[in-house]
Structures are given as structure tokens and as C-alpha cells.
Backbone as JSON Lines, residues from 0, in Angstrom:
{"i":0,"aa":"M","n":[68.63,72.16,75.65],"ca":[69.47,72.76,74.8],"c":[68.44,73.02,73.35]}
{"i":1,"aa":"E","n":[68.77,74.39,73.23],"ca":[67.81,74.79,71.87],"c":[68.59,74.55,70.8]}
{"i":2,"aa":"N","n":[69.86,74.53,70.49],"ca":[70.48,74.06,69.3],"c":[70.32,72.49,68.89]}
{"i":3,"aa":"A","n":[69.66,72.31,67.84],"ca":[69.72,70.82,67.52],"c":[70.83,70.44,66.92]}
{"i":4,"aa":"S","n":[71.83,71.0,66.38],"ca":[73.24,70.63,66.12],"c":[74.02,69.93,67.43]}
{"i":5,"aa":"A","n":[73.84,70.99,68.44],"ca":[74.57,70.65,69.56],"c":[73.89,69.31,70.36]}
{"i":6,"aa":"R","n":[72.52,69.59,70.4],"ca":[71.64,68.37,71.14],"c":[72.13,66.98,70.3]}
{"i":7,"aa":"N","n":[72.21,66.98,68.91],"ca":[72.58,65.65,68.12],"c":[74.08,65.26,68.55]}
{"i":8,"aa":"L","n":[74.8,66.22,68.84],"ca":[76.31,65.69,69.0],"c":[76.33,65.56,70.3]}
{"i":9,"aa":"W","n":[75.6,65.78,71.35],"ca":[75.43,65.36,72.98],"c":[74.82,63.93,72.98]}
{"i":10,"aa":"G","n":[73.88,63.76,71.69],"ca":[73.03,62.46,71.85],"c":[74.07,61.4,71.58]}
{"i":11,"aa":"D","n":[74.68,61.6,70.64],"ca":[75.86,60.74,70.03],"c":[76.91,60.42,70.93]}
{"i":12,"aa":"Y","n":[77.37,61.49,71.8],"ca":[78.35,61.25,72.8],"c":[77.6,60.4,73.84]}
{"i":13,"aa":"L","n":[76.64,60.63,74.32],"ca":[76.15,59.77,75.42],"c":[75.78,58.42,74.95]}
{"i":14,"aa":"D","n":[75.39,58.19,73.58],"ca":[75.25,56.78,73.1],"c":[76.63,55.94,73.28]}
{"i":15,"aa":"K","n":[77.97,56.61,73.35],"ca":[79.17,55.91,73.66],"c":[79.54,55.99,75.04]}
{"i":16,"aa":"H","n":[78.92,57.06,75.86],"ca":[79.51,57.18,77.15],"c":[78.33,57.34,78.25]}
{"i":17,"aa":"L","n":[77.59,56.3,78.5],"ca":[76.32,56.06,79.28],"c":[76.66,56.63,80.78]}
{"i":18,"aa":"E","n":[77.93,56.39,81.08],"ca":[78.3,57.01,82.38],"c":[78.16,58.47,82.79]}
{"i":19,"aa":"H","n":[77.94,59.3,81.39],"ca":[77.6,60.46,81.59],"c":[76.01,60.94,81.46]}
{"i":20,"aa":"A","n":[75.42,59.87,81.22],"ca":[74.03,60.32,81.11],"c":[73.26,61.31,81.84]}
{"i":21,"aa":"F","n":[73.75,61.12,83.29],"ca":[73.08,62.21,84.31],"c":[74.18,63.44,84.41]}
{"i":22,"aa":"A","n":[74.88,63.77,83.37],"ca":[75.63,64.87,83.68],"c":[74.77,66.0,83.41]}
{"i":23,"aa":"D","n":[75.27,67.16,83.82],"ca":[74.37,68.4,83.37],"c":[74.45,68.66,82.24]}
{"i":24,"aa":"T","n":[73.2,69.39,81.53],"ca":[73.27,69.55,80.11],"c":[74.35,70.68,79.87]}
{"i":25,"aa":"P","n":[75.34,70.33,78.92],"ca":[76.53,71.11,78.54],"c":[76.1,72.53,78.03]}
{"i":26,"aa":"K","n":[76.88,73.34,78.39],"ca":[76.64,74.63,77.89],"c":[77.15,74.72,76.57]}
{"i":27,"aa":"V","n":[76.5,75.39,75.73],"ca":[76.9,75.45,74.02],"c":[77.4,76.99,74.01]}
{"i":28,"aa":"V","n":[78.6,76.85,73.36],"ca":[79.52,78.0,73.31],"c":[80.13,78.08,71.74]}
{"i":29,"aa":"H","n":[80.49,79.39,71.61],"ca":[81.41,79.45,70.54],"c":[82.46,80.72,71.01]}
{"i":30,"aa":"F","n":[83.73,80.47,70.57],"ca":[84.52,81.57,71.25],"c":[84.61,82.61,70.54]}
{"i":31,"aa":"C","n":[84.88,83.86,70.93],"ca":[85.62,85.11,70.15],"c":[84.04,85.85,70.12]}
{"i":32,"aa":"N","n":[84.4,87.02,69.64],"ca":[83.07,87.96,69.34],"c":[82.86,88.39,68.03]}
{"i":33,"aa":"N","n":[83.53,87.39,67.19],"ca":[83.25,87.57,65.78],"c":[83.41,86.23,64.85]}
{"i":34,"aa":"E","n":[82.85,86.26,63.68],"ca":[82.84,84.94,62.89],"c":[84.19,84.38,62.52]}
{"i":35,"aa":"L","n":[85.06,85.29,61.81],"ca":[86.55,84.81,61.67],"c":[87.07,84.27,62.83]}
{"i":36,"aa":"D","n":[87.36,84.82,63.97],"ca":[87.83,84.2,65.01],"c":[87.06,83.06,65.9]}
{"i":37,"aa":"A","n":[85.81,83.16,65.88],"ca":[84.99,82.05,66.41],"c":[85.4,80.71,65.76]}
{"i":38,"aa":"N","n":[85.38,80.86,64.1],"ca":[85.37,79.72,63.32],"c":[87.0,79.17,63.72]}
{"i":39,"aa":"E","n":[87.86,80.19,63.65],"ca":[89.36,79.64,63.86],"c":[89.62,78.99,65.17]}
{"i":40,"aa":"C","n":[88.87,79.79,66.19],"ca":[89.15,78.95,67.45],"c":[88.37,77.53,67.71]}
{"i":41,"aa":"A","n":[87.33,77.59,66.74],"ca":[86.71,76.16,66.88],"c":[87.5,75.13,66.01]}
{"i":42,"aa":"A","n":[88.01,75.44,65.13],"ca":[88.98,74.63,64.28],"c":[89.93,73.97,65.24]}
{"i":43,"aa":"L","n":[90.85,75.14,66.0],"ca":[91.96,74.91,66.9],"c":[91.63,73.84,67.99]}
{"i":44,"aa":"V","n":[90.31,73.95,68.53],"ca":[90.15,73.16,69.61],"c":[89.8,71.7,69.08]}
{"i":45,"aa":"K","n":[89.23,71.51,67.66],"ca":[89.17,70.37,67.36],"c":[90.36,69.68,66.91]}
{"i":46,"aa":"K","n":[91.54,70.49,66.65],"ca":[93.04,69.99,66.36],"c":[93.46,69.76,67.78]}
{"i":47,"aa":"G","n":[92.71,69.99,68.91],"ca":[93.54,69.75,70.14],"c":[94.74,70.71,70.37]}
{"i":48,"aa":"I","n":[94.64,71.99,69.55],"ca":[95.62,73.19,70.12],"c":[95.18,73.84,70.71]}
{"i":49,"aa":"K","n":[93.99,74.34,70.75],"ca":[93.27,75.4,71.82],"c":[92.7,74.42,72.95]}
{"i":50,"aa":"R","n":[93.14,74.66,74.12],"ca":[92.88,73.84,75.43],"c":[92.39,74.82,76.52]}
{"i":51,"aa":"A","n":[92.16,76.1,76.01],"ca":[92.15,77.02,77.25],"c":[91.21,78.08,76.96]}
{"i":52,"aa":"T","n":[90.26,78.78,77.71],"ca":[89.7,80.18,77.41],"c":[89.68,80.86,78.58]}
{"i":53,"aa":"S","n":[89.42,82.01,78.47],"ca":[89.59,83.08,79.66],"c":[88.76,84.06,79.72]}
{"i":54,"aa":"P","n":[87.47,84.0,80.0],"ca":[86.74,84.79,80.18],"c":[86.95,85.8,81.47]}
{"i":55,"aa":"S","n":[86.39,86.9,81.43],"ca":[86.63,87.65,82.66],"c":[85.69,87.68,83.63]}
{"i":56,"aa":"L","n":[86.02,87.45,85.04],"ca":[84.98,87.14,86.06],"c":[83.73,88.44,85.9]}
{"i":57,"aa":"L","n":[84.2,89.42,85.71],"ca":[83.41,90.74,85.72],"c":[82.35,90.36,84.57]}
{"i":58,"aa":"G","n":[82.74,89.77,83.38],"ca":[81.98,89.8,82.27],"c":[80.94,88.48,82.57]}
{"i":59,"aa":"L","n":[81.33,87.42,83.24],"ca":[80.56,86.44,83.55],"c":[79.35,86.69,84.82]}
{"i":60,"aa":"Q","n":[79.91,87.53,85.62],"ca":[79.07,88.24,86.7],"c":[77.73,88.97,86.06]}
{"i":61,"aa":"H","n":[78.33,89.8,85.01],"ca":[77.24,90.71,84.33],"c":[76.26,90.08,83.55]}
{"i":62,"aa":"L","n":[76.86,88.87,82.91],"ca":[76.12,88.12,82.28],"c":[75.12,87.04,83.01]}
{"i":63,"aa":"K","n":[75.33,86.82,84.24],"ca":[74.88,86.0,85.06],"c":[75.1,84.62,84.96]}
{"i":64,"aa":"Q","n":[76.31,84.3,84.3],"ca":[76.66,82.97,84.21],"c":[77.39,82.52,85.37]}
{"i":65,"aa":"P","n":[77.57,81.07,85.57],"ca":[78.02,80.52,86.69],"c":[79.59,80.11,86.41]}
{"i":66,"aa":"L","n":[80.58,80.35,87.48],"ca":[81.93,79.88,87.27],"c":[81.84,78.47,86.55]}
{"i":67,"aa":"P","n":[82.99,78.24,85.6],"ca":[83.06,76.72,85.23],"c":[83.38,75.91,86.38]}
{"i":68,"aa":"K","n":[83.34,74.85,86.25],"ca":[83.69,73.9,87.3],"c":[84.52,72.57,86.6]}
{"i":69,"aa":"I","n":[85.33,71.88,87.38],"ca":[86.0,70.67,86.72],"c":[84.91,69.65,86.38]}
{"i":70,"aa":"G","n":[85.06,69.15,85.24],"ca":[84.12,68.23,85.06],"c":[83.0,68.62,83.96]}
{"i":71,"aa":"D","n":[82.64,70.05,84.03],"ca":[81.65,70.52,83.08],"c":[82.08,70.2,81.81]}
{"i":72,"aa":"F","n":[80.86,70.18,80.84],"ca":[80.98,69.59,79.47],"c":[80.61,71.0,78.68]}
{"i":73,"aa":"M","n":[81.17,71.22,77.62],"ca":[80.89,72.53,76.91],"c":[80.76,71.59,75.28]}
{"i":74,"aa":"I","n":[79.8,72.18,74.56],"ca":[79.72,72.04,73.25],"c":[80.15,73.29,72.4]}
{"i":75,"aa":"V","n":[81.17,72.87,71.86],"ca":[81.95,74.28,70.84],"c":[81.16,74.18,69.6]}
{"i":76,"aa":"T","n":[80.82,75.33,69.22],"ca":[80.22,75.69,67.9],"c":[80.89,76.62,67.15]}
{"i":77,"aa":"N","n":[80.79,76.63,65.72],"ca":[81.36,77.58,65.0],"c":[80.49,78.76,64.91]}
{"i":78,"aa":"W","n":[80.72,79.95,64.49],"ca":[79.83,80.9,64.66],"c":[78.45,81.0,64.2]}
{"i":79,"aa":"E","n":[78.12,80.05,63.26],"ca":[76.76,79.89,62.66],"c":[76.14,78.73,63.86]}
{"i":80,"aa":"G","n":[76.81,78.32,65.0],"ca":[76.01,77.54,65.9],"c":[75.99,76.18,65.6]}
{"i":81,"aa":"E","n":[76.83,75.45,64.59],"ca":[76.95,74.39,64.12],"c":[78.11,73.57,65.04]}
{"i":82,"aa":"A","n":[77.67,72.64,66.01],"ca":[78.45,71.7,66.71],"c":[79.45,71.22,66.11]}
{"i":83,"aa":"Q","n":[80.74,71.46,66.77],"ca":[82.14,71.29,66.17],"c":[82.68,69.93,67.12]}
{"i":84,"aa":"C","n":[82.53,69.97,68.51],"ca":[83.04,68.97,69.31],"c":[82.54,69.35,70.72]}
{"i":85,"aa":"I","n":[83.0,68.34,71.44],"ca":[82.58,68.36,73.07],"c":[83.89,68.58,73.77]}
{"i":86,"aa":"V","n":[84.03,69.56,74.72],"ca":[85.31,69.61,75.67],"c":[84.85,69.26,77.22]}
{"i":87,"aa":"R","n":[85.73,69.06,77.77],"ca":[85.55,68.72,79.27],"c":[86.37,69.56,80.13]}
{"i":88,"aa":"T","n":[85.97,70.46,81.05],"ca":[86.86,71.35,81.88],"c":[87.8,70.41,82.54]}
{"i":89,"aa":"T","n":[89.17,70.74,82.81],"ca":[89.87,69.91,83.23],"c":[90.53,70.63,84.53]}
{"i":90,"aa":"A","n":[90.49,72.28,84.59],"ca":[91.16,73.04,85.71],"c":[90.43,74.34,85.23]}
{"i":91,"aa":"V","n":[90.27,75.11,86.39],"ca":[89.69,76.43,86.68],"c":[90.59,77.2,87.7]}
{"i":92,"aa":"K","n":[90.93,78.19,87.19],"ca":[92.11,79.05,88.09],"c":[91.78,80.48,87.98]}
{"i":93,"aa":"L","n":[91.38,81.24,89.12],"ca":[91.28,82.72,89.07],"c":[92.43,83.47,89.27]}
{"i":94,"aa":"K","n":[92.74,84.43,88.38],"ca":[94.19,85.03,88.19],"c":[93.75,86.56,87.98]}
{"i":95,"aa":"P","n":[94.54,87.42,88.62],"ca":[94.58,88.7,87.91],"c":[95.18,88.73,86.48]}
{"i":96,"aa":"Y","n":[94.79,89.64,85.69],"ca":[95.14,89.82,84.29],"c":[96.6,89.85,84.5]}
{"i":97,"aa":"F","n":[97.27,90.51,85.13],"ca":[98.66,90.7,85.02],"c":[99.6,89.61,85.25]}
{"i":98,"aa":"S","n":[99.08,88.46,86.01],"ca":[99.43,87.3,86.34],"c":[99.53,86.13,85.37]}
{"i":99,"aa":"I","n":[98.88,86.41,84.13],"ca":[98.44,85.5,83.05],"c":[100.05,85.18,82.55]}
{"i":100,"aa":"D","n":[100.38,84.0,82.29],"ca":[101.86,83.59,82.0],"c":[101.91,83.12,80.55]}
{"i":101,"aa":"E","n":[103.22,82.65,80.09],"ca":[103.27,82.1,78.87],"c":[102.64,80.82,78.68]}
{"i":102,"aa":"A","n":[102.62,80.04,79.86],"ca":[102.06,78.57,79.72],"c":[100.5,78.78,79.48]}
{"i":103,"aa":"H","n":[99.87,79.7,80.1],"ca":[98.32,79.91,79.72],"c":[98.28,80.16,78.46]}
{"i":104,"aa":"A","n":[99.06,81.24,77.97],"ca":[98.88,81.45,76.54],"c":[99.11,80.58,75.43]}
{"i":105,"aa":"R","n":[99.91,79.64,75.76],"ca":[100.24,78.49,75.0],"c":[99.11,77.56,75.0]}
{"i":106,"aa":"L","n":[98.46,77.34,76.2],"ca":[97.13,76.54,76.03],"c":[96.12,76.94,75.33]}
{"i":107,"aa":"E","n":[95.93,78.49,75.35],"ca":[95.03,79.29,74.49],"c":[95.06,78.74,73.0]}
{"i":108,"aa":"G","n":[96.37,78.44,72.73],"ca":[96.64,78.13,71.42],"c":[96.53,78.93,70.17]}
{"i":109,"aa":"E","n":[96.17,80.39,70.49],"ca":[95.86,81.23,69.43],"c":[96.84,82.0,68.81]}
{"i":110,"aa":"G","n":[96.85,82.41,67.6],"ca":[97.98,83.16,67.01],"c":[99.51,82.66,67.2]}
{"i":111,"aa":"D","n":[100.59,83.15,67.47],"ca":[101.8,82.64,67.54],"c":[102.09,81.81,69.07]}
{"i":112,"aa":"K","n":[101.02,81.74,69.81],"ca":[100.86,81.34,71.18],"c":[101.51,82.02,72.16]}
{"i":113,"aa":"S","n":[102.15,83.02,71.85],"ca":[102.89,83.82,72.83],"c":[102.25,84.7,73.88]}
{"i":114,"aa":"L","n":[102.69,85.14,75.07],"ca":[101.93,85.98,76.05],"c":[101.68,87.46,75.36]}
{"i":115,"aa":"A","n":[102.69,87.82,74.43],"ca":[102.35,89.03,73.81],"c":[100.93,89.15,73.05]}
{"i":116,"aa":"Y","n":[101.07,88.1,72.2],"ca":[99.79,87.87,71.49],"c":[98.71,87.88,72.11]}
{"i":117,"aa":"W","n":[98.66,86.9,73.34],"ca":[97.47,86.73,74.2],"c":[97.15,88.01,74.93]}
{"i":118,"aa":"K","n":[97.91,88.8,75.62],"ca":[97.55,89.93,76.02],"c":[97.02,91.06,74.95]}
{"i":119,"aa":"K","n":[97.34,91.24,73.81],"ca":[96.77,92.3,72.87],"c":[95.59,91.76,72.66]}
{"i":120,"aa":"V","n":[95.27,90.42,71.99],"ca":[94.02,90.02,71.52],"c":[92.94,90.1,72.7]}
{"i":121,"aa":"Y","n":[93.38,89.55,73.89],"ca":[92.4,89.32,75.1],"c":[91.91,90.88,75.63]}
{"i":122,"aa":"W","n":[93.08,91.86,75.87],"ca":[92.86,92.95,76.46],"c":[91.71,93.93,75.17]}
{"i":123,"aa":"D","n":[92.08,93.67,73.9],"ca":[91.02,94.19,72.9],"c":[89.47,93.44,73.17]}
{"i":124,"aa":"Y","n":[89.42,92.02,73.37],"ca":[88.33,91.31,73.74],"c":[87.61,91.66,74.84]}
{"i":125,"aa":"Y","n":[88.3,91.9,76.0],"ca":[87.95,92.44,77.43],"c":[87.24,94.01,77.47]}
{"i":126,"aa":"T","n":[87.91,94.69,76.45],"ca":[87.57,95.98,76.41],"c":[86.21,96.2,75.62]}
{"i":127,"aa":"K","n":[86.06,95.3,74.56],"ca":[84.77,95.17,74.02],"c":[83.57,94.53,74.86]}
{"i":128,"aa":"E","n":[83.95,93.55,75.47],"ca":[83.17,92.77,76.33],"c":[82.61,94.0,77.73]}
{"i":129,"aa":"L","n":[83.49,94.48,78.44],"ca":[83.2,95.32,79.4],"c":[82.47,96.72,79.02]}
{"i":130,"aa":"T","n":[82.92,97.17,77.84],"ca":[82.15,98.5,77.41],"c":[80.8,98.33,77.36]}
{"i":131,"aa":"A","n":[80.27,96.99,77.13],"ca":[78.65,96.91,77.26],"c":[78.02,96.95,78.5]}
{"i":132,"aa":"F","n":[79.05,96.96,79.57],"ca":[78.67,97.09,81.06],"c":[79.15,98.48,81.75]}
{"i":133,"aa":"N","n":[79.49,99.38,80.82],"ca":[80.0,100.61,80.97],"c":[81.19,100.51,82.21]}
{"i":134,"aa":"R","n":[82.16,99.39,81.98],"ca":[83.22,99.04,82.52],"c":[84.49,99.04,81.82]}
{"i":135,"aa":"K","n":[85.59,99.14,82.13],"ca":[86.92,99.08,81.42],"c":[87.75,97.96,82.08]}
{"i":136,"aa":"P","n":[88.63,97.46,81.07],"ca":[89.74,96.28,81.84],"c":[90.75,96.95,82.58]}
{"i":137,"aa":"N","n":[91.2,96.31,83.4],"ca":[92.5,96.95,83.99],"c":[93.59,95.91,84.46]}
{"i":138,"aa":"E","n":[94.64,95.9,84.75],"ca":[95.71,94.91,84.94],"c":[95.32,94.2,86.36]}
{"i":139,"aa":"S","n":[94.36,94.53,87.27],"ca":[94.24,93.54,88.13],"c":[92.96,92.92,88.23]}
{"i":140,"aa":"M","n":[92.08,92.96,86.95],"ca":[90.92,92.45,86.93],"c":[91.03,90.96,87.02]}
{"i":141,"aa":"I","n":[90.23,90.13,87.33],"ca":[90.17,88.79,87.61],"c":[89.58,88.05,86.27]}
{"i":142,"aa":"I","n":[90.66,87.07,85.8],"ca":[90.31,86.36,84.68],"c":[90.08,84.83,85.06]}
{"i":143,"aa":"V","n":[89.23,84.35,84.63],"ca":[88.91,83.05,84.75],"c":[89.39,81.97,83.73]}
{"i":144,"aa":"C","n":[90.58,81.33,84.13],"ca":[91.38,80.58,83.32],"c":[90.88,79.42,83.17]}
{"i":145,"aa":"Q","n":[90.21,78.91,82.22],"ca":[89.26,77.53,82.06],"c":[90.39,76.73,81.17]}
{"i":146,"aa":"E","n":[90.59,75.54,81.59],"ca":[91.34,74.68,80.84],"c":[90.25,73.43,80.47]}
{"i":147,"aa":"F","n":[90.58,72.9,79.42],"ca":[89.53,71.67,78.92],"c":[90.34,70.71,77.95]}
{"i":148,"aa":"E","n":[89.95,69.57,77.84],"ca":[90.34,68.59,76.95],"c":[89.06,68.25,75.79]}
{"i":149,"aa":"K","n":[89.54,68.11,74.72],"ca":[88.48,67.62,73.65],"c":[88.06,66.21,74.09]}
{"i":150,"aa":"V","n":[86.64,65.9,74.17],"ca":[86.55,64.4,74.6],"c":[85.62,63.83,73.48]}
{"i":151,"aa":"F","n":[85.42,64.64,72.32],"ca":[84.33,63.98,71.23],"c":[84.21,64.88,70.18]}
{"i":152,"aa":"E","n":[84.24,64.22,68.82],"ca":[83.82,65.13,67.8],"c":[83.19,64.1,66.69]}
{"i":153,"aa":"R","n":[82.46,64.43,65.81],"ca":[82.07,63.44,64.83],"c":[83.25,63.27,63.73]}
């Protein structure tokens, strides 16, 4: 783990949770593709409001990132890379974009927590993400619906 802030937070977590001493090194992430939203999402995770994220399967494949698994840890940072908290994956569901529902939008915890808000914001996100790979989002693309719970913060 190259990020000193994340490494220190993980060390603090392990001091209190020796049962996870042999867990895989957590992925260090910030949500969103801009500073304002990344910082807002990190704050929502810390408050326990944001409890899910939804990368596209195509985006993960192009970035050669593995699918998340139940039990995986992630260290959530702000845009600057400062560790904010640790979350642990509780569920992973692969769904076509058109089948995302209100319940998932609420778990995402962003904006007014409505499905309409989620669809607009995420369509824009997927459009930017997939353009880098000369691809376009579509209604049947597979979304990785990853739910998590906050397990630690300083």
C-alpha cells in the first residue's frame, strides 16, 4: 500500500482487530471522478449514509480490476488521498443498468437518494468512464452493485 495515510489507518484497524491480520491488503479508493463529488461521497460514507457503489463491469474489465468479493476491505479516501474510513463489502450483485431499483439508489446515499437522481448521475459517470475505452453506456450494460458497511474510522 503506497498511500501512507491509508497504511496508517489500516494499521490502526489491525491493532484493534487482530482477527483480520491476514486479510488481503485493502484496495484504496476514492469515489467519483472529480474532487467535489469524491469529497462529498467520502463524507457520506463516514456518516453511514453511502453504503453502496456501482462500477460498470466493462470499466472494471478495462482497468483489469477484479470483481469485489464479500468480506473485501476498502480504504475510502478523499480526492487528495487522505484516508477517511475503512469499509467492508457485504454484498455484490451483477445487474443490468435498466434493473437498478430505488432500494439500490437509497443505499448509494447520494443527492436526494432517488432512482432518477442515481440514473442521471451514474449515466454521466459511465459515459465519461467508458469514453476512455471507446465505448458507450447502454441500458443492458452490467453494473456491479457493491454494498458495504463502515467498520472503522479515526
